[in-house]
BARODREN-759328 format. One record per residue: residue in three letters; x, z, y of N, C-alpha, C in turn. Coordinates in steps of 0.2 Angstrom, whole numbers, always signed. Layout:
! BARODREN-759328
  res  n.east   n.up  n.north  ca.east  ca.up  ca.north  c.east   c.up  c.north
  ALA       X      Z        Y        X      Z         Y       X      Z        Y
...
! end
This chain:
! BARODREN-759328
  res  n.east   n.up  n.north  ca.east  ca.up  ca.north  c.east   c.up  c.north
  MET      -7   +129      +47       -3   +123       +44      -4   +117      +48
  LEU      +1   +113      +50       +0   +107       +53      +1   +101      +48
  VAL      -3    +96      +48       -3    +90       +44      -1    +84      +49
  SER      +4    +80      +47       +5    +74       +51      +3    +68      +48
  VAL      -2    +65      +51       -5    +58       +48      -1    +53      +51
  ILE      +3    +49      +47       +7    +43       +49      +3    +37      +48
  VAL      +2    +33      +53       -1    +26       +52      +4    +21      +54
  ARG      +6    +16      +49       +9    +10       +51      +5     +5      +54
  THR      +6     +2      +59       +2     -3       +62      +5    -10      +64
  PHE      +2    -15      +63       +4    -22       +66      -3    -26      +66
  ASN      -5    -26      +73      -11    -30       +74     -17    -27      +70
  GLU     -19    -21      +71      -24    -17       +67     -30    -16      +72
  GLU     -31    -19      +77      -37    -18       +81     -43    -18      +78
  ARG     -44    -21      +73      -51    -22       +69     -53    -16      +66
  TYR     -48    -12      +63      -51     -6       +59     -48     +0      +62
  LEU     -43     +0      +66      -39     +6       +69     -44    +11      +72
  PRO     -49     +9      +76      -53    +13       +79     -57    +17      +74
  ARG     -60    +14      +69      -64    +17       +64     -59    +22      +60
  LEU     -53    +21      +59      -49    +25       +55     -47    +31      +59
  LEU     -46    +30      +66      -44    +36       +70     -50    +41      +71
  GLU     -56    +38      +72      -62    +42       +72     -64    +46      +66
  ALA     -62    +42      +60      -63    +46       +54     -58    +52      +53
  ILE     -52    +51      +55      -47    +56       +55     -49    +62      +60
  ALA     -52    +60      +65      -54    +66       +70     -60    +70      +68
  SER     -64    +67      +63      -70    +70       +61     -69    +74      +54
  GLN     -63    +74      +52      -61    +77       +45     -63    +85      +46
  HIS     -65    +88      +40      -66    +95       +39     -59    +97      +36
  THR     -55   +101      +40      -48   +102       +38     -47   +109      +35
  ASP     -52   +113      +34      -51   +119       +31     -46   +124      +34
  GLY     -46   +123      +41      -41   +128       +45     -35   +125      +47
  PHE     -32   +119      +44      -26   +117       +46     -27   +112      +52
  THR     -22   +111      +56      -22   +106       +62     -19   +100      +60
  CYS     -20    +95      +64      -18    +88       +62     -16    +84      +68
  GLU     -10    +81      +68       -8    +76       +73      -7    +69      +70
  VAL      -8    +64      +74       -8    +57       +71      -2    +54      +75
  ILE      +2    +51      +71       +8    +47       +73      +7    +40      +71
  VAL      +7    +35      +76       +6    +28       +75     +13    +25      +76
  VAL     +15    +21      +70      +22    +18       +71     +20    +10      +71
  ASP     +21     +7      +77      +19     +0       +78     +25     -4      +77
  SER     +24    -10      +74      +30    -14       +73     +29    -21      +77
  GLY     +26    -21      +83      +26    -27       +87     +19    -30      +88
  SER     +14    -26      +88       +7    -28       +88      +6    -32      +95
  THR      +3    -37      +95       +1    -42      +100      -6    -41     +102
  ASP     -10    -37      +99      -17    -36      +101     -18    -29     +104
  ASP     -24    -26     +104      -25    -20      +107     -23    -14     +103
  THR     -19    -14      +98      -18     -9       +93     -15     -3      +97
  VAL     -10     -4     +101       -6     +1      +105     -11     +5     +110
  ALA     -15     +1     +113      -20     +4      +118     -25     +8     +114
  ILE     -27     +6     +109      -32    +10      +105     -29    +16     +103
  ALA     -23    +16     +100      -19    +22       +98     -18    +27     +104
  ARG     -16    +24     +110      -16    +29      +116     -22    +32     +118
  ALA     -28    +28     +117      -34    +30      +119     -37    +36     +115
  HIS     -34    +36     +109      -36    +41      +104     -31    +47     +104
  GLY     -26    +47     +108      -22    +53      +109     -16    +53     +104
  CYS     -15    +47     +101      -10    +47       +95      -3    +47      +98
  ARG      +2    +50      +95       +9    +49       +97     +11    +43      +94
  LEU     +15    +39      +98      +17    +32       +97     +25    +32      +96
  GLU     +26    +28      +90      +33    +27       +89     +34    +19      +88
  PHE     +39    +16      +90      +40     +9       +89     +46     +7      +85
  ILE     +45     +1      +81      +51     -1       +78     +51     -9      +79
  PRO     +57    -12      +82      +57    -19       +83     +56    -23      +77
  LYS     +53    -29      +78      +52    -33       +72     +58    -35      +68
  VAL     +63    -36      +72      +70    -38       +68     +72    -32      +64
  GLU     +70    -26      +65      +73    -20       +61     +68    -17      +56
  PHE     +62    -21      +56      +57    -18       +52     +58    -19      +44
  SER     +56    -13      +41      +55    -13       +33     +50     -8      +32
  PHE     +46     -8      +27      +41     -3       +26     +44     +4      +25
  GLY     +50     +5      +22      +53    +11       +21     +55    +14      +28
  ARG     +58     +9      +32      +61    +11       +38     +55    +14      +43
  SER     +50    +10      +43      +44    +12       +47     +42    +19      +45
  LEU     +41    +20      +39      +39    +27       +37     +44    +32      +39
  ASN     +50    +31      +38      +55    +36       +39     +55    +37      +47
  ILE     +54    +33      +51      +53    +34       +58     +47    +38      +60
  GLY     +42    +37      +56      +36    +41       +57     +37    +48      +55
  CYS     +40    +49      +49      +42    +55       +46     +46    +59      +50
  ALA     +51    +56      +53      +56    +60       +57     +53    +62      +64
  ALA     +48    +59      +66      +44    +61       +72     +39    +66      +71
  ALA     +37    +67      +65      +32    +72       +63     +34    +79      +63
  ARG     +29    +83      +65      +31    +90       +65     +27    +94      +60
  GLY     +23    +91      +56      +19    +95       +51     +23    +96      +45
  ARG     +20   +101      +41      +23   +103       +34     +21    +98      +29
  VAL     +16    +94      +30      +13    +89       +26     +13    +83      +29
  LEU     +15    +77      +26      +15    +71       +29     +10    +67      +25
  VAL      +5    +64      +29       +0    +60       +26      +1    +52      +28
  PHE      +1    +48      +24       +2    +41       +25      -5    +37      +24
  VAL      -7    +33      +29      -13    +29       +28     -12    +23      +31
  SER     -14    +17      +28      -14    +11       +31     -19    +10      +37
  GLY     -17     +6      +42      -21     +5       +48     -27     +1      +47
  HIS     -28     -2      +41      -34     -5       +39     -37     -2      +33
  CYS     -36     +5      +32      -40     +9       +27     -44    +14      +31
  ILE     -50    +15      +28      -55    +19       +32     -57    +25      +27
  PRO     -56    +31      +28      -59    +37       +23     -66    +36      +22
  VAL     -68    +38      +16      -75    +37       +15     -80    +43      +17
  HIS     -76    +49      +18      -80    +55       +20     -76    +60      +23
  GLU     -79    +65      +25      -75    +70       +30     -71    +75      +26
  ARG     -70    +74      +19      -66    +79       +15     -60    +75      +13
  TRP     -59    +69      +15      -54    +65       +13     -47    +68      +14
  LEU     -46    +71      +20      -39    +73       +21     -38    +80      +17
  SER     -43    +84      +17      -42    +91       +13     -41    +89       +6
  ASN     -45    +85       +3      -44    +83        -4     -37    +80       -6
  LEU     -34    +76       -1      -28    +73        -2     -22    +78       -2
  VAL     -23    +83       +3      -18    +88        +4     -18    +94       -1
  ALA     -24    +96       -3      -25   +102        -7     -20   +102      -13
  PRO     -19    +97      -17      -16    +97       -23      -8    +98      -23
  LEU      -5    +97      -17       +2    +97       -16      +5   +104      -18
  SER     +10   +104      -21      +14   +110       -23     +21   +109      -23
  GLU     +25   +114      -24      +33   +112       -25     +34   +108      -31
  GLN     +30   +109      -37      +31   +105       -43     +28    +98      -42
  MET     +23    +97      -38      +19    +91       -37     +19    +90      -30
  PRO     +24    +87      -27      +25    +87       -19     +22    +80      -17
  LEU     +19    +76      -21      +17    +69       -19     +10    +68      -22
  SER      +5    +66      -18       -1    +64       -21      -4    +58      -17
  TYR      -8    +54      -21      -11    +48       -18     -18    +48      -20
  GLY     -22    +45      -15      -29    +45       -16     -32    +38      -19
  ARG     -38    +38      -20      -42    +32       -23     -43    +27      -17
  GLN     -43    +21      -19      -44    +15       -15     -50    +11      -18
  VAL     -54     +9      -14      -60     +4       -16     -60     -2      -11
  GLY     -63     -7      -13      -63    -13        -8     -68    -12       -3
  GLY     -68    -16       +2      -73    -17        +7     -77    -23       +6
  GLU     -81    -24      +12      -86    -30       +11     -83    -37      +11
  SER     -76    -37      +14      -73    -43       +14     -68    -44       +8
  THR     -67    -39       +4      -62    -39        -2     -64    -44       -7
  ARG     -59    -48       -9      -60    -53       -14     -62    -50      -21
  PHE     -66    -54      -25      -68    -51       -31     -63    -49      -36
  SER     -57    -53      -36      -52    -51       -41     -48    -44      -38
  GLU     -48    -43      -32      -45    -37       -29     -49    -31      -31
  HIS     -56    -32      -30      -60    -27       -32     -59    -25      -40
  GLN     -57    -29      -44      -56    -28       -51     -49    -24      -51
  LEU     -44    -25      -47      -38    -22       -47     -39    -15      -45
  PHE     -43    -14      -39      -44     -7       -37     -48     -3      -42
  ALA     -53     -6      -45      -56     -2       -50     -52     +0      -56
  LYS     -47     -4      -58      -43     -3       -64     -38     +2      -63
  PHE     -35     +2      -57      -29     +7       -56     -30    +12      -51
  PHE     -37    +13      -49      -39    +19       -45     -45    +22      -48
  ALA     -44    +26      -53      -50    +28       -57     -54    +33      -53
  SER     -60    +34      -56      -65    +39       -52     -64    +46      -54
  THR     -59    +48      -58      -57    +55       -60     -50    +56      -58
  SER     -49    +62      -55      -42    +64       -53     -38    +66      -59
  CYS     -31    +66      -58      -27    +68       -63     -21    +72      -59
  PHE     -20    +79      -61      -15    +83       -58     -12    +87      -63
  PRO      -5    +85      -65       -2    +79       -62      -4    +73      -67
  GLN      -2    +67      -64       -3    +61       -68      +3    +60      -73
  GLU      +3    +55      -77       +9    +53       -81     +12    +48      -77
  GLY     +19    +48      -77      +22    +42       -74     +23    +43      -66
  PHE     +25    +37      -63      +26    +38       -56     +23    +32      -52
  PHE     +17    +30      -54      +13    +25       -50     +11    +29      -44
  CYS     +11    +25      -38       +9    +29       -32      +8    +23      -27
  ASN      +4    +24      -22       +2    +20       -17      +1    +23      -10
  ASN      +6    +22       -5       +6    +26        +1      +1    +22       +6
  ALA      -3    +18       +4       -9    +16        +9     -13    +22      +10
  ASN     -13    +27       +5      -17    +33        +5     -13    +38       +1
  ALA      -9    +42       +4       -5    +47        +1      -2    +53       +5
  ALA      +0    +58       +2       +3    +64        +5      +9    +66       +2
  LEU     +13    +69       +6      +20    +71        +4     +22    +77       +8
  LEU     +25    +82       +4      +28    +88        +8     +34    +86      +12
  ALA     +34    +88      +18      +39    +86       +23     +46    +88      +20
  SER     +46    +94      +17      +53    +96       +15     +56    +92       +9
  VAL     +51    +89       +5      +53    +84        +0     +56    +78       +3
  TRP     +52    +75       +8      +55    +69       +12     +62    +70      +14
  GLN     +63    +76      +17      +70    +77       +20     +75    +76      +14
  GLN     +74    +77       +8      +78    +76        +3     +78    +69       +0
  TYR     +72    +66       -1      +71    +60        -4     +67    +55       +1
  ARG     +71    +52       +5      +68    +48       +10     +67    +41       +7
  PHE     +62    +37      +11      +61    +31        +8     +67    +26       +9
  ASP     +67    +22       +4      +72    +16        +4     +71    +11       +9
  GLU     +75    +10      +14      +74     +6       +19     +76     -2      +18
  ALA     +79     -3      +12      +81     -9       +10     +76    -13       +6
  LEU     +71    -10       +3      +66    -13        -1     +61    -17       +3
  THR     +59    -23       +0      +54    -27        +3     +47    -25       +1
  GLY     +46    -19       -2      +40    -17        -4     +41    -11       -9
  LEU     +35     -8      -11      +35     -3       -17     +40     +3      -15
  GLU     +41     +4       -9      +45    +10        -7     +42    +16       -9
  ASP     +35    +16       -9      +32    +22       -12     +33    +24      -19
  MET     +33    +18      -23      +34    +19       -30     +41    +21      -32
  ASP     +46    +18      -28      +53    +20       -28     +54    +27      -27
  LEU     +51    +30      -22      +52    +37       -20     +49    +41      -26
  ALA     +43    +39      -28      +39    +43       -34     +44    +43      -40
  LYS     +47    +37      -41      +51    +37       -47     +57    +42      -47
  ARG     +60    +42      -41      +66    +47       -40     +63    +54      -40
  LEU     +57    +56      -38      +55    +62       -39     +53    +64      -46
  HIS     +51    +59      -50      +49    +60       -57     +56    +61      -61
  THR     +61    +57      -59      +67    +58       -62     +70    +65      -61
  ALA     +69    +68      -55      +71    +75       -53     +67    +80      -57
  GLY     +62    +78      -60      +58    +83       -64     +51    +85      -60
  LEU     +50    +82      -54      +44    +83       -50     +38    +78      -52
  ARG     +32    +80      -50      +27    +76       -52     +23    +73      -47
  VAL     +18    +68      -48      +14    +65       -44      +7    +66      -46
  GLY      +2    +68      -41       -5    +69       -42      -9    +63      -40
  TYR     -15    +62      -43      -19    +57       -41     -26    +60      -39
  ALA     -28    +60      -33      -34    +63       -30     -40    +58      -29
  ALA     -44    +57      -34      -49    +52       -34     -54    +54      -28
  ALA     -55    +61      -27      -60    +63       -21     -57    +61      -14
  ALA     -51    +59      -14      -48    +57        -7     -48    +50       -6
  ALA     -54    +47       -6      -55    +39        -6     -55    +36       +1
  VAL     -52    +30       +1      -52    +26        +7     -55    +19       +5
  VAL     -58    +16      +10      -60     +8        +9     -54     +5      +12
  HIS     -51     +0       +7      -45     -3        +9     -47    -11      +11
  HIS     -46    -13      +17      -48    -19       +19     -42    -24      +19
  HIS     -43    -30      +16      -38    -35       +17     -41    -41      +20
  HIS     -37    -45      +24      -39    -51       +27     -33    -56      +26
  GLU     -32    -59      +21      -26    -63       +20     -27    -70      +18
  SER     -23    -74      +20      -23    -81       +18     -20    -81      +11
  TRP     -21    -87       +7      -18    -87        +1     -11    -87       +1
  ALA      -8    -90       +6       +0    -89        +7      +2    -82       +8
  GLN      -2    -78      +11       +0    -71       +12      -1    -67       +6
  VAL      -6    -69       +2       -7    -65        -4      -1    -67       -9
  ARG      +1    -73       -9       +7    -75       -13     +13    -71      -11
  ARG     +14    -71       -4      +20    -68        -2     +20    -60       -3
  ARG     +14    -57       -2      +14    -50        -4     +16    -48      -11
  TYR     +14    -52      -16      +16    -51       -23     +23    -53      -24
  GLU     +25    -58      -20      +32    -60       -21     +37    -55      -19
  ARG     +36    -52      -13      +41    -47       -10     +40    -41      -14
  GLU     +35    -39      -17      +34    -33       -21     +38    -34      -28
  ALA     +37    -40      -30      +41    -42       -37     +49    -41      -35
  ILE     +51    -43      -29      +58    -43       -28     +60    -35      -28
  ALA     +56    -31      -25      +57    -24       -24     +57    -21      -31
  LEU     +53    -24      -36      +52    -21       -42     +59    -22      -46
  GLN     +63    -27      -45      +69    -28       -48     +74    -22      -47
  HIS     +73    -19      -41      +77    -13       -40     +74     -7      -44
  ILE     +68     -6      -44      +65     +0       -46     +65     +0      -54
  LEU     +63     -6      -57      +62     -7       -64     +66    -13      -66
  PRO     +73    -13      -66      +76    -19       -68     +75    -22      -74
  GLU     +72    -18      -79      +71    -20       -86     +65    -25      -86
  VAL     +61    -25      -81      +55    -29       -81     +57    -37      -79
  HIS     +55    -41      -84      +56    -48       -83     +50    -52      -84
  ILE     +48    -57      -79      +42    -61       -80     +44    -68      -81
  SER     +43    -71      -87      +45    -77       -89     +39    -82      -86
  PHE     +41    -89      -87      +35    -93       -85     +30    -93      -90
  PHE     +31    -91      -96      +26    -90      -101     +22    -84      -99
  ASP     +25    -79      -97      +21    -73       -95     +17    -75      -89
  PHE     +19    -79      -84      +15    -81       -79      +9    -84      -81
  GLY     +10    -89      -86       +4    -93       -88      -1    -88      -92
  ARG      +2    -84      -96       -2    -79      -100      -6    -74      -96
  TYR      -3    -71      -91       -6    -67       -87     -12    -70      -83
  LEU     -10    -76      -80      -15    -80       -76     -21    -81      -80
  LEU     -20    -84      -86      -26    -86       -91     -30    -80      -93
  SER     -27    -74      -94      -30    -68       -96     -34    -65      -90
  ALA     -32    -65      -84      -35    -63       -78     -41    -67      -76
  LEU     -40    -74      -77      -46    -79       -76     -51    -77      -80
  TRP     -50    -76      -87      -55    -75       -92     -59    -69      -90
  LEU     -55    -63      -89      -58    -57       -88     -63    -57      -81
  ASP     -60    -60      -76      -63    -60       -70     -69    -65      -70
  GLY     -68    -71      -73      -74    -75       -74     -80    -72      -78
  THR     -78    -69      -84      -83    -66       -88     -87    -61      -84
  ARG     -84    -56      -80      -87    -51       -75     -91    -55      -70
  ALA     -89    -60      -67      -93    -64       -62     -99    -67      -65
  LEU     -98    -69      -71     -104    -73       -75    -109    -68      -76
  VAL    -107    -62      -79     -112    -56       -80    -116    -55      -74
  GLN    -113    -55      -68     -116    -53       -62    -120    -59      -59
  GLY    -119    -65      -62     -123    -71       -60    -120    -74      -54
  ARG    -113    -73      -53     -110    -75       -47    -104    -80      -48
  LEU    -103    -82      -54      -97    -86       -56     -97    -93      -52
  GLY    -103    -96      -51     -103   -102       -48    -100   -102      -41
  SER    -102    -96      -37      -99    -96       -30     -92    -93      -30
  LEU     -90    -89      -35      -83    -86       -35     -78    -89      -39
  ALA     -79    -94      -43      -74    -97       -47     -68   -100      -43
  GLY     -69   -103      -38      -63   -105       -34     -59   -100      -31
  GLU     -62    -95      -28      -59    -89       -26     -55    -85      -31
  ILE     -58    -84      -37      -55    -81       -42     -49    -84      -44
  PHE     -49    -91      -45      -43    -95       -47     -38    -94      -42
  MET     -39    -95      -36      -34    -95       -31     -31    -88      -30
  PHE     -35    -83      -30      -32    -76       -30     -27    -75      -36
  ARG     -29    -76      -42      -25    -74       -47     -19    -79      -48
  LEU     -20    -85      -46      -14    -90       -46      -9    -87      -41
  MET     -11    -85      -35       -6    -83       -30      -3    -76      -32
  GLN      -7    -72      -35       -4    -66       -37      +1    -67      -42
  PHE      +0    -70      -48       +5    -71       -53     +11    -76      -51
  TRP      +9    -81      -47      +14    -86       -45     +19    -82      -41
  GLY     +17    -78      -36      +21    -74       -32     +25    -69      -36
  SER     +22    -66      -41      +26    -61       -45     +31    -64      -49
  TYR     +30    -70      -51      +35    -74       -55     +41    -76      -51
  ARG     +39    -79      -45      +44    -81       -40     +48    -75      -38
  GLY     +45    -69      -36      +49    -64       -34     +53    -61      -39
  ASN     +51    -61      -45      +55    -58       -51     +61    -62      -52
  HIS     +61    -68      -50      +67    -73       -51     +71    -74      -44
  GLU     +70    -70      -39      +73    -70       -33     +79    -65      -33
  HIS     +85    -67      -33      +91    -63       -34     +95    -63      -28
  GLN     +94    -67      -23      +98    -67       -17     +96    -62      -12
  LYS    +101    -60       -8     +100    -55        -3     +96    -59       +2
  LEU     +91    -55       +5      +86    -59        +9     +89    -60      +16
  SER     +88    -67      +18      +91    -69       +25     +86    -66      +30
  LYS     +88    -66      +36      +84    -64       +42     +77    -68      +42
  ALA     +78    -75      +41      +72    -79       +41     +67    -77      +35
  LYS     +70    -76      +29      +65    -74       +24     +62    -67      +25
  LYS     +66    -63      +28      +63    -56       +30     +57    -57      +34
  GLU     +58    -62      +39      +52    -63       +44     +46    -66      +40
  ARG     +47    -70      +35      +42    -73       +31     +38    -67      +27
  TYR     +42    -63      +24      +39    -58       +20     +35    -52      +24
  PHE     +38    -50      +29      +35    -45       +33     +30    -47      +38
  TYR     +31    -53      +41      +27    -56       +46     +24    -62      +43
  PRO     +21    -63      +38      +19    -69       +35     +14    -73      +39
  GLY     +15    -80      +39      +10    -84       +42     +13    -89      +47
  LYS     +18    -87      +51      +22    -91       +55     +29    -90      +55
  PRO     +33    -95      +57      +40    -95       +57     +43    -90      +61
  ALA     +49    -88      +60      +52    -83       +65     +52    -85      +72
  GLY     +51    -81      +77      +51    -83       +84     +45    -85      +87
  SER     +40    -86      +82      +33    -87       +85     +29    -81      +84
  ARG     +23    -81      +87      +19    -75       +87     +17    -73      +80
  PRO     +18    -67      +77      +17    -66       +70     +10    -65      +69
  ALA      +8    -67      +62       +2    -65       +60      +1    -58      +57
  ALA      -4    -56      +55       -5    -49       +52      -1    -49      +46
  ALA      +3    -44      +45       +7    -43       +39      +3    -40      +34
  ALA      +5    -42      +28       +2    -40       +22      +4    -34      +19
  PRO      -1    -29      +17       +0    -23       +15      +3    -23       +8
  PRO      +7    -18       +7       +9    -17        +0      +4    -13       -4
  GLY      +3    -15      -10       -2    -11       -13      -3    -13      -20
  GLU      -7    -18      -21      -10    -20       -28      -5    -23      -33
  ASN      +0    -26      -30       +5    -28       -35      +9    -22      -39
  HIS      +9    -16      -36      +11    -10       -39      +7    -10      -46
  ALA      +1    -11      -46       -3    -11       -52      -2    -17      -56
  ALA      -2    -23      -53       -1    -29       -57      +5    -29      -62
  VAL     +11    -27      -59      +17    -27       -63     +17    -21      -67
  ALA     +14    -16      -65      +15     -9       -68     +12    -10      -75
  ASN      +6    -13      -75       +2    -14       -82      +7    -17      -87
  ARG     +12    -21      -86      +16    -24       -91     +20    -19      -94
  VAL     +22    -14      -90      +27     -9       -92     +24     -3      -95
  ASP     +19     +0      -91      +16     +6       -93     +10     +7      -89
  ARG      +4     +9      -92       -2     +9       -89      -2    +13      -82
  ARG      +2    +18      -82       +2    +22       -75      +9    +22      -72
  SER     +14    +20      -75      +21    +22       -72     +25    +17      -70
  ALA     +22    +10      -70      +26     +5       -67     +22     +0      -63
  THR     +24     -5      -60      +19     -9       -57     +16    -13      -63
  HIS      +4    -14      -24       +3    -13       -22      +3    -15      -19
  GLU      +0    -16       +5       -1    -17       +11      +0    -16      +18
  SER      +6    -14      +22       +7    -18       +28     +11    -13      +32
  PRO     +14    -16      +37      +18    -12       +42     +13     -7      +45
! end
């Protein structure tokens, strides 16, 4: 059996070599593996690194980029019976990652996703989100349609029927999972298929990540509404919980400012995105997908979809509603 690993990239030279080396070292239990890198305009050495590691390369122009379109391009180029999605800044924690992610797949459970943990540069509050929504025990199948394709696998035959929505500003994985769930199919969670998920974002990038995912959530769960009162309530609750945990660890003094800024950007972005009802302009798409600089200038590293899946999901259902990068 051939497994196609699809990696979306945009300026991923920092972690891509480690990811590709980890993929090459996997114990695959007899199946073979190809790696497809879908690049959306990297200006660093990402493309050269991919070529040096023998990856197949696909390209998507910046003006045409969406997370779903990038994935669909990779899936269309893939030759494998199983499609594996991993972020260019995620690193598998061991040599059984790939087999543990692929093994649970079946006709009734065609989509699985693996555990994510923070890295050495992960902010304290994001560590709390990873711990809350990526448990240490597997669930086959899980309840609901929570999913995160920074680390996921899908049967290629199912993708042919349920392709990623190319219009969404994020949460394209959860949208697909919801459509599968509605059709009577199930999603599995493989805790033993873990990756370290690295984020390096400015505060503005954190806000935009949660904002664009909240915009997408309006399509997936239109019944979810975040009022200004909700914004304040969620913020205060998260600050209290994070502050208490940091205090127990004896780190509150050094982490207080970081905790406040992360949670403020998380919930302010979610609130703003939940109240954005206009069709995205080209300029606004540039800000969401290539945050950091205005359209026309050299783009900064894009923010991955991921943890806002969890942040908003918790309001609706612990597992079935609300997550990283081109």
